[in-house]
DRENPA-3360 file (N, C-alpha, C; in nm, 2 decimals, always signed):
BEGIN
1 = MAVDEALL = +10.49/-10.16/-18.99/+10.38/-10.07/-19.01/+10.24/-10.14/-19.02 ~ +10.24/-10.25/-19.10/+10.11/-10.32/-19.11/+10.07/-10.39/-18.99 ~ +10.17/-10.45/-18.91/+10.13/-10.51/-18.78/+10.07/-10.41/-18.69 ~ +10.13/-10.29/-18.68/+10.08/-10.19/-18.59/+9.94/-10.16/-18.63 ~ +9.91/-10.15/-18.76/+9.77/-10.11/-18.80/+9.68/-10.23/-18.77 ~ +9.72/-10.35/-18.79/+9.64/-10.47/-18.76/+9.61/-10.48/-18.61 ~ +9.70/-10.44/-18.53/+9.68/-10.44/-18.38/+9.58/-10.33/-18.35 ~ +9.59/-10.22/-18.41/+9.50/-10.11/-18.38/+9.35/-10.15/-18.42;
9 = HTTPTPVL = +9.34/-10.23/-18.52/+9.20/-10.27/-18.56/+9.14/-10.38/-18.47 ~ +9.23/-10.45/-18.39/+9.18/-10.57/-18.32/+9.19/-10.57/-18.17 ~ +9.29/-10.51/-18.12/+9.33/-10.53/-17.98/+9.22/-10.47/-17.88 ~ +9.18/-10.55/-17.78/+9.08/-10.49/-17.68/+9.15/-10.42/-17.57 ~ +9.28/-10.44/-17.56/+9.36/-10.38/-17.45/+9.48/-10.30/-17.50 ~ +9.53/-10.21/-17.43/+9.65/-10.14/-17.48/+9.77/-10.23/-17.50 ~ +9.84/-10.20/-17.61/+9.96/-10.29/-17.65/+10.08/-10.20/-17.67 ~ +10.19/-10.24/-17.61/+10.32/-10.18/-17.63/+10.41/-10.28/-17.71;
17 = RFYYWNEP = +10.45/-10.24/-17.82/+10.53/-10.33/-17.91/+10.66/-10.27/-17.94 ~ +10.77/-10.35/-17.94/+10.90/-10.31/-17.98/+10.95/-10.39/-18.10 ~ +11.02/-10.32/-18.18/+11.08/-10.39/-18.30/+11.20/-10.32/-18.35 ~ +11.29/-10.40/-18.42/+11.40/-10.34/-18.49/+11.38/-10.36/-18.64 ~ +11.47/-10.30/-18.72/+11.46/-10.30/-18.86/+11.56/-10.40/-18.92 ~ +11.52/-10.48/-19.02/+11.61/-10.58/-19.08/+11.73/-10.51/-19.16 ~ +11.71/-10.39/-19.20/+11.81/-10.32/-19.29/+11.79/-10.17/-19.27 ~ +11.89/-10.10/-19.31/+11.88/-9.95/-19.30/+11.76/-9.90/-19.38;
25 = SVSFGYFG = +11.67/-9.83/-19.31/+11.55/-9.78/-19.37/+11.51/-9.64/-19.34 ~ +11.42/-9.59/-19.41/+11.36/-9.45/-19.38/+11.21/-9.46/-19.38 ~ +11.15/-9.41/-19.27/+11.01/-9.39/-19.27/+10.97/-9.24/-19.28 ~ +10.86/-9.21/-19.34/+10.82/-9.07/-19.34/+10.67/-9.06/-19.32 ~ +10.62/-8.95/-19.27/+10.48/-8.93/-19.22/+10.38/-8.94/-19.34 ~ +10.26/-8.97/-19.30/+10.15/-8.98/-19.39/+10.13/-8.86/-19.48 ~ +10.16/-8.74/-19.43/+10.14/-8.62/-19.51/+10.27/-8.58/-19.58 ~ +10.38/-8.65/-19.56/+10.51/-8.62/-19.61/+10.52/-8.63/-19.77;
33 = RFEEARRC = +10.61/-8.56/-19.82/+10.64/-8.56/-19.97/+10.73/-8.67/-20.01 ~ +10.69/-8.76/-20.10/+10.77/-8.87/-20.14/+10.91/-8.83/-20.19 ~ +10.91/-8.73/-20.28/+11.04/-8.69/-20.34/+11.14/-8.64/-20.23 ~ +11.09/-8.57/-20.13/+11.18/-8.52/-20.03/+11.24/-8.64/-19.95 ~ +11.15/-8.74/-19.92/+11.19/-8.86/-19.85/+11.29/-8.94/-19.93 ~ +11.26/-8.95/-20.06/+11.35/-9.03/-20.15/+11.49/-8.97/-20.16 ~ +11.50/-8.84/-20.16/+11.63/-8.78/-20.17/+11.71/-8.81/-20.04 ~ +11.64/-8.81/-19.93/+11.71/-8.83/-19.80/+11.74/-8.98/-19.79;
41 = AASRTLVR = +11.66/-9.07/-19.84/+11.68/-9.21/-19.82/+11.79/-9.27/-19.89 ~ +11.83/-9.21/-20.01/+11.94/-9.26/-20.09/+11.90/-9.41/-20.13 ~ +11.98/-9.50/-20.09/+11.96/-9.64/-20.12/+11.88/-9.72/-20.01 ~ +11.84/-9.65/-19.91/+11.77/-9.72/-19.80/+11.62/-9.76/-19.84 ~ +11.57/-9.86/-19.78/+11.43/-9.89/-19.80/+11.34/-9.78/-19.74 ~ +11.24/-9.75/-19.82/+11.16/-9.63/-19.79/+11.01/-9.68/-19.76 ~ +10.95/-9.63/-19.65/+10.81/-9.66/-19.63/+10.74/-9.54/-19.57 ~ +10.61/-9.52/-19.62/+10.53/-9.42/-19.56/+10.45/-9.47/-19.44;
49 = RWTGGGIV = +10.46/-9.39/-19.33/+10.39/-9.43/-19.21/+10.24/-9.39/-19.22 ~ +10.16/-9.45/-19.14/+10.02/-9.41/-19.13/+10.01/-9.30/-19.03 ~ +10.10/-9.28/-18.94/+10.11/-9.17/-18.85/+10.17/-9.05/-18.92 ~ +10.17/-8.94/-18.86/+10.23/-8.81/-18.92/+10.38/-8.80/-18.89 ~ +10.42/-8.68/-18.88/+10.56/-8.66/-18.85/+10.65/-8.65/-18.97 ~ +10.78/-8.63/-18.94/+10.88/-8.61/-19.05/+10.96/-8.74/-19.09 ~ +11.07/-8.72/-19.14/+11.16/-8.83/-19.19/+11.24/-8.88/-19.08 ~ +11.24/-9.02/-19.07/+11.31/-9.08/-18.96/+11.40/-9.19/-19.02;
57 = FHGDDLTY = +11.53/-9.19/-18.98/+11.62/-9.29/-19.02/+11.62/-9.41/-18.92 ~ +11.61/-9.53/-18.97/+11.60/-9.65/-18.89/+11.72/-9.74/-18.92 ~ +11.75/-9.82/-18.83/+11.86/-9.92/-18.85/+11.92/-9.96/-18.72 ~ +11.97/-9.86/-18.64/+12.02/-9.89/-18.51/+11.93/-9.85/-18.40 ~ +11.82/-9.79/-18.43/+11.73/-9.74/-18.33/+11.64/-9.85/-18.27 ~ +11.58/-9.82/-18.16/+11.48/-9.91/-18.10/+11.34/-9.84/-18.13 ~ +11.26/-9.91/-18.21/+11.13/-9.86/-18.25/+11.02/-9.92/-18.16 ~ +10.92/-9.84/-18.13/+10.81/-9.89/-18.05/+10.68/-9.84/-18.11;
65 = SLIIPASD = +10.57/-9.91/-18.08/+10.44/-9.87/-18.11/+10.35/-9.89/-17.99 ~ +10.27/-9.79/-17.96/+10.17/-9.80/-17.85/+10.03/-9.79/-17.91 ~ +9.95/-9.89/-17.88/+9.81/-9.89/-17.94/+9.72/-9.88/-17.82 ~ +9.63/-9.78/-17.82/+9.53/-9.76/-17.71/+9.39/-9.77/-17.78 ~ +9.32/-9.88/-17.75/+9.19/-9.90/-17.81/+9.09/-9.79/-17.77 ~ +8.99/-9.76/-17.85/+8.89/-9.66/-17.82/+8.81/-9.69/-17.69 ~ +8.80/-9.82/-17.65/+8.73/-9.86/-17.54/+8.80/-9.83/-17.41 ~ +8.93/-9.80/-17.42/+9.02/-9.77/-17.30/+9.00/-9.63/-17.25;
73 = LLFADAPI = +9.00/-9.61/-17.12/+8.97/-9.48/-17.06/+9.08/-9.38/-17.10 ~ +9.20/-9.42/-17.13/+9.31/-9.33/-17.17/+9.28/-9.27/-17.30 ~ +9.20/-9.33/-17.38/+9.17/-9.28/-17.52/+9.10/-9.15/-17.51 ~ +9.03/-9.12/-17.40/+8.96/-8.99/-17.39/+9.05/-8.87/-17.36 ~ +9.18/-8.90/-17.32/+9.28/-8.79/-17.30/+9.31/-8.73/-17.44 ~ +9.35/-8.60/-17.43/+9.40/-8.53/-17.55/+9.53/-8.60/-17.60 ~ +9.54/-8.61/-17.74/+9.66/-8.67/-17.79/+9.79/-8.62/-17.74 ~ +9.80/-8.49/-17.72/+9.93/-8.43/-17.67/+9.95/-8.48/-17.52;
81 = SIYQKVHC = +9.85/-8.50/-17.45/+9.86/-8.55/-17.31/+9.91/-8.69/-17.31 ~ +9.86/-8.77/-17.40/+9.91/-8.91/-17.41/+10.06/-8.91/-17.45 ~ +10.09/-8.82/-17.55/+10.23/-8.81/-17.60/+10.32/-8.78/-17.48 ~ +10.28/-8.68/-17.40/+10.36/-8.64/-17.29/+10.37/-8.75/-17.18 ~ +10.26/-8.82/-17.15/+10.27/-8.93/-17.05/+10.36/-9.04/-17.09 ~ +10.35/-9.07/-17.22/+10.44/-9.18/-17.27/+10.58/-9.14/-17.26 ~ +10.61/-9.02/-17.30/+10.75/-8.98/-17.30/+10.80/-8.95/-17.16 ~ +10.72/-8.92/-17.07/+10.76/-8.91/-16.93/+10.80/-9.05/-16.88;
89 = ALRDALVS = +10.73/-9.15/-16.91/+10.76/-9.29/-16.88/+10.89/-9.33/-16.94 ~ +10.91/-9.29/-17.07/+11.04/-9.33/-17.13/+11.16/-9.25/-17.07 ~ +11.13/-9.12/-17.04/+11.24/-9.04/-16.98/+11.28/-9.11/-16.84 ~ +11.18/-9.15/-16.76/+11.21/-9.21/-16.63/+11.29/-9.34/-16.65 ~ +11.25/-9.41/-16.75/+11.32/-9.54/-16.78/+11.47/-9.51/-16.81 ~ +11.49/-9.41/-16.90/+11.63/-9.37/-16.93/+11.71/-9.32/-16.81 ~ +11.64/-9.24/-16.73/+11.71/-9.19/-16.61/+11.75/-9.30/-16.52 ~ +11.66/-9.41/-16.51/+11.70/-9.52/-16.42/+11.82/-9.60/-16.47;
97 = LKQHAILA = +11.85/-9.57/-16.60/+11.97/-9.64/-16.66/+12.09/-9.54/-16.67 ~ +12.08/-9.43/-16.59/+12.19/-9.34/-16.57/+12.21/-9.25/-16.70 ~ +12.10/-9.23/-16.78/+12.11/-9.15/-16.89/+12.04/-9.01/-16.86 ~ +12.11/-8.90/-16.88/+12.06/-8.77/-16.85/+11.96/-8.73/-16.95 ~ +11.83/-8.77/-16.93/+11.73/-8.74/-17.03/+11.63/-8.64/-16.98 ~ +11.58/-8.55/-17.06/+11.48/-8.45/-17.02/+11.38/-8.44/-17.13 ~ +11.26/-8.39/-17.09/+11.16/-8.36/-17.19/+11.19/-8.22/-17.25 ~ +11.17/-8.22/-17.38/+11.19/-8.09/-17.46/+11.08/-7.99/-17.42;
105 = TEVNATAA = +11.12/-7.86/-17.41/+11.03/-7.75/-17.39/+11.05/-7.66/-17.51 ~ +10.97/-7.56/-17.52/+10.97/-7.47/-17.63/+11.11/-7.41/-17.64 ~ +11.17/-7.38/-17.52/+11.31/-7.31/-17.52/+11.42/-7.40/-17.57 ~ +11.43/-7.52/-17.51/+11.54/-7.61/-17.55/+11.52/-7.67/-17.69 ~ +11.39/-7.69/-17.73/+11.36/-7.75/-17.86/+11.40/-7.64/-17.97 ~ +11.37/-7.52/-17.95/+11.40/-7.41/-18.04/+11.56/-7.40/-18.05 ~ +11.62/-7.41/-17.94/+11.77/-7.40/-17.94/+11.83/-7.51/-18.02 ~ +11.78/-7.63/-18.01/+11.83/-7.75/-18.08/+11.82/-7.73/-18.23;
113 = VSDRGDNG = +11.70/-7.68/-18.27/+11.68/-7.66/-18.41/+11.77/-7.55/-18.47 ~ +11.79/-7.45/-18.39/+11.88/-7.34/-18.43/+12.02/-7.39/-18.45 ~ +12.07/-7.48/-18.36/+12.20/-7.53/-18.37/+12.23/-7.62/-18.48 ~ +12.13/-7.70/-18.52/+12.15/-7.80/-18.62/+12.07/-7.78/-18.75 ~ +11.99/-7.68/-18.76/+11.91/-7.65/-18.88/+11.79/-7.74/-18.88 ~ +11.70/-7.72/-18.97/+11.57/-7.79/-18.99/+11.56/-7.84/-19.13 ~ +11.60/-7.96/-19.16/+11.60/-8.01/-19.29/+11.50/-8.12/-19.32 ~ +11.39/-8.12/-19.24/+11.28/-8.21/-19.26/+11.30/-8.34/-19.19;
121 = HCFARPVC = +11.42/-8.36/-19.13/+11.45/-8.49/-19.05/+11.38/-8.47/-18.92 ~ +11.31/-8.57/-18.88/+11.23/-8.56/-18.75/+11.33/-8.53/-18.63 ~ +11.45/-8.60/-18.64/+11.54/-8.58/-18.52/+11.62/-8.46/-18.53 ~ +11.60/-8.38/-18.63/+11.67/-8.25/-18.64/+11.59/-8.14/-18.58 ~ +11.46/-8.17/-18.55/+11.37/-8.06/-18.50/+11.29/-8.11/-18.38 ~ +11.34/-8.11/-18.26/+11.25/-8.16/-18.15/+11.14/-8.06/-18.13 ~ +11.03/-8.12/-18.08/+10.91/-8.04/-18.04/+10.88/-8.07/-17.89 ~ +10.80/-7.99/-17.83/+10.77/-8.01/-17.69/+10.73/-8.15/-17.66;
129 = ADIMANGR = +10.78/-8.20/-17.55/+10.76/-8.34/-17.50/+10.84/-8.44/-17.57 ~ +10.92/-8.41/-17.67/+11.02/-8.51/-17.72/+11.12/-8.52/-17.61 ~ +11.21/-8.62/-17.62/+11.31/-8.65/-17.52/+11.45/-8.61/-17.57 ~ +11.52/-8.53/-17.49/+11.65/-8.48/-17.53/+11.76/-8.53/-17.43 ~ +11.88/-8.54/-17.48/+12.00/-8.56/-17.39/+12.12/-8.49/-17.45 ~ +12.18/-8.41/-17.37/+12.30/-8.34/-17.41/+12.27/-8.25/-17.53 ~ +12.15/-8.18/-17.52/+12.11/-8.09/-17.63/+12.06/-8.15/-17.76 ~ +12.05/-8.28/-17.76/+12.00/-8.35/-17.89/+11.88/-8.43/-17.86;
137 = KIAGAAQR = +11.79/-8.43/-17.96/+11.67/-8.52/-17.95/+11.71/-8.66/-17.97 ~ +11.67/-8.75/-17.87/+11.70/-8.89/-17.88/+11.57/-8.98/-17.89 ~ +11.45/-8.92/-17.87/+11.33/-8.99/-17.89/+11.22/-8.90/-17.93 ~ +11.14/-8.95/-18.03/+11.03/-8.87/-18.08/+10.92/-8.97/-18.13 ~ +10.81/-8.92/-18.16/+10.70/-9.01/-18.20/+10.60/-8.94/-18.28 ~ +10.51/-9.01/-18.34/+10.40/-8.96/-18.42/+10.27/-9.04/-18.39 ~ +10.16/-8.98/-18.41/+10.03/-9.04/-18.37/+9.93/-9.05/-18.49 ~ +9.84/-9.14/-18.47/+9.72/-9.14/-18.56/+9.60/-9.18/-18.47;
145 = RTRWGLLQ = +9.49/-9.10/-18.47/+9.37/-9.13/-18.39/+9.26/-9.17/-18.49 ~ +9.20/-9.28/-18.46/+9.09/-9.33/-18.55/+8.97/-9.38/-18.46 ~ +8.87/-9.43/-18.52/+8.75/-9.48/-18.45/+8.79/-9.60/-18.37 ~ +8.90/-9.67/-18.41/+8.94/-9.79/-18.34/+9.02/-9.76/-18.22 ~ +9.09/-9.65/-18.22/+9.18/-9.61/-18.11/+9.29/-9.52/-18.15 ~ +9.40/-9.51/-18.07/+9.51/-9.43/-18.10/+9.64/-9.51/-18.12 ~ +9.71/-9.48/-18.22/+9.84/-9.54/-18.25/+9.95/-9.44/-18.24 ~ +10.05/-9.47/-18.15/+10.17/-9.38/-18.14/+10.29/-9.47/-18.18;
153 = QGSIQNID = +10.36/-9.42/-18.28/+10.48/-9.49/-18.32/+10.60/-9.40/-18.29 ~ +10.70/-9.46/-18.22/+10.81/-9.38/-18.18/+10.95/-9.45/-18.21 ~ +11.05/-9.37/-18.21/+11.19/-9.41/-18.23/+11.28/-9.36/-18.12 ~ +11.36/-9.45/-18.07/+11.46/-9.41/-17.97/+11.60/-9.43/-18.03 ~ +11.68/-9.32/-18.04/+11.80/-9.33/-18.12/+11.92/-9.29/-18.03 ~ +12.04/-9.34/-18.08/+12.17/-9.31/-18.01/+12.17/-9.35/-17.87 ~ +12.10/-9.45/-17.83/+12.09/-9.51/-17.70/+12.11/-9.66/-17.72 ~ +12.19/-9.73/-17.65/+12.22/-9.87/-17.66/+12.20/-9.95/-17.53;
161 = YGRELAQR = +12.07/-9.97/-17.50/+12.04/-10.04/-17.38/+11.96/-10.17/-17.41 ~ +11.92/-10.19/-17.54/+11.86/-10.31/-17.58/+11.73/-10.35/-17.50 ~ +11.72/-10.47/-17.47/+11.60/-10.52/-17.40/+11.58/-10.46/-17.26 ~ +11.69/-10.42/-17.20/+11.67/-10.36/-17.07/+11.59/-10.23/-17.07 ~ +11.62/-10.15/-17.18/+11.54/-10.02/-17.19/+11.40/-10.05/-17.22 ~ +11.37/-10.15/-17.31/+11.23/-10.18/-17.34/+11.16/-10.23/-17.22 ~ +11.22/-10.31/-17.14/+11.16/-10.36/-17.02/+11.13/-10.25/-16.92 ~ +11.22/-10.16/-16.90/+11.20/-10.05/-16.80/+11.10/-9.95/-16.85;
169 = FARELSPI = +11.10/-9.93/-16.98/+11.00/-9.84/-17.04/+10.86/-9.90/-17.02 ~ +10.84/-10.03/-17.04/+10.71/-10.09/-17.02/+10.67/-10.09/-16.87 ~ +10.77/-10.11/-16.79/+10.74/-10.10/-16.64/+10.69/-9.96/-16.60 ~ +10.76/-9.86/-16.66/+10.72/-9.72/-16.62/+10.58/-9.69/-16.67 ~ +10.54/-9.75/-16.79/+10.41/-9.72/-16.84/+10.30/-9.79/-16.76 ~ +10.32/-9.91/-16.72/+10.21/-9.98/-16.65/+10.27/-10.08/-16.55 ~ +10.22/-10.09/-16.43/+10.27/-10.19/-16.34/+10.22/-10.33/-16.37 ~ +10.11/-10.34/-16.45/+10.05/-10.47/-16.49/+10.09/-10.49/-16.64;
177 = RNGRSLGG = +10.16/-10.60/-16.67/+10.21/-10.63/-16.80/+10.20/-10.78/-16.83 ~ +10.16/-10.81/-16.95/+10.16/-10.95/-16.99/+10.22/-10.96/-17.13 ~ +10.34/-11.03/-17.13/+10.40/-11.05/-17.26/+10.32/-11.15/-17.35 ~ +10.33/-11.12/-17.48/+10.26/-11.21/-17.57/+10.32/-11.20/-17.71 ~ +10.30/-11.31/-17.78/+10.35/-11.31/-17.92/+10.24/-11.27/-18.01 ~ +10.27/-11.24/-18.14/+10.17/-11.20/-18.23/+10.10/-11.33/-18.28 ~ +9.96/-11.33/-18.28/+9.89/-11.45/-18.32/+9.88/-11.45/-18.47 ~ +9.85/-11.57/-18.52/+9.84/-11.59/-18.66/+9.74/-11.50/-18.73;
185 = HILERARK = +9.63/-11.47/-18.66/+9.52/-11.39/-18.72/+9.57/-11.24/-18.74 ~ +9.66/-11.20/-18.64/+9.72/-11.07/-18.66/+9.81/-11.06/-18.77 ~ +9.90/-11.16/-18.78/+9.99/-11.17/-18.89/+9.93/-11.18/-19.03 ~ +9.82/-11.25/-19.04/+9.75/-11.26/-19.16/+9.68/-11.13/-19.20 ~ +9.62/-11.06/-19.10/+9.56/-10.93/-19.13/+9.67/-10.83/-19.17 ~ +9.79/-10.84/-19.10/+9.89/-10.75/-19.14/+9.94/-10.77/-19.28 ~ +9.95/-10.90/-19.32/+9.99/-10.93/-19.46/+9.90/-10.87/-19.56 ~ +9.77/-10.88/-19.53/+9.67/-10.82/-19.63/+9.69/-10.67/-19.63;
193 = ISEQKYAD = +9.70/-10.61/-19.51/+9.72/-10.46/-19.51/+9.85/-10.42/-19.58 ~ +9.95/-10.49/-19.56/+10.08/-10.46/-19.63/+10.06/-10.47/-19.78 ~ +10.00/-10.57/-19.83/+9.98/-10.58/-19.98/+9.90/-10.47/-20.03 ~ +9.80/-10.42/-19.95/+9.71/-10.32/-20.00/+9.76/-10.18/-19.98 ~ +9.86/-10.16/-19.89/+9.91/-10.03/-19.85/+10.06/-10.02/-19.85 ~ +10.12/-10.07/-19.75/+10.27/-10.03/-19.73/+10.36/-10.09/-19.83 ~ +10.33/-10.20/-19.89/+10.41/-10.26/-20.00/+10.37/-10.21/-20.14 ~ +10.27/-10.13/-20.14/+10.22/-10.08/-20.27/+10.29/-9.95/-20.31;
201 = PAWVRMR = +10.36/-9.95/-20.42/+10.44/-9.82/-20.46/+10.34/-9.70/-20.47 ~ +10.22/-9.72/-20.50/+10.12/-9.61/-20.51/+10.10/-9.54/-20.37 ~ +10.10/-9.63/-20.27/+10.09/-9.57/-20.13/+10.21/-9.49/-20.09 ~ +10.33/-9.54/-20.12/+10.45/-9.47/-20.09/+10.46/-9.34/-20.16 ~ +10.42/-9.34/-20.29/+10.44/-9.22/-20.38/+10.32/-9.13/-20.38 ~ +10.22/-9.15/-20.30/+10.09/-9.08/-20.32/+10.10/-8.93/-20.31 ~ +10.20/-8.87/-20.25/+10.22/-8.73/-20.24/+10.36/-8.69/-20.29;
% end
């Protein structure tokens, strides 16, 4: 979470980042209620995201973040348009791996919620432009728009393609890509952000 925010504050170009979780964890949206997330998390590590959205279980999922700086032309697009473009690229990557993936519409999203109920879990309630397979949501995301740019954090679940999926997703998003590692200045900034926010119990419990 802190690295994503540090990148949002500093990157001059769009960044797509992938990561896994060291242990079973739960993240919940900025406006979410701590007690509700705590009950769902049980013994899992719990963190409040800076982006919105519901409760997401992490552990076996592939998590990504997309950072679009305010100086980039894409930043002028409406957030829902960016959300849909990103998920179209992810859907196409999944289809190229022989996964029957589709974008959620109002009709199939409503049907999925009706079949499984809506208990606050993000993956129990697909919304338009989420990604579904076999009637289930398999990818969703949440956004935060600031003066620095736009941050989209997403989770891809119940799909096991590892690095191949990440590479194809990146390829579908942009034909021009340059891999890079996180610099020391990013990690130091992330450490400070984490101390002030994500690792602070007051941040996690603020609502």
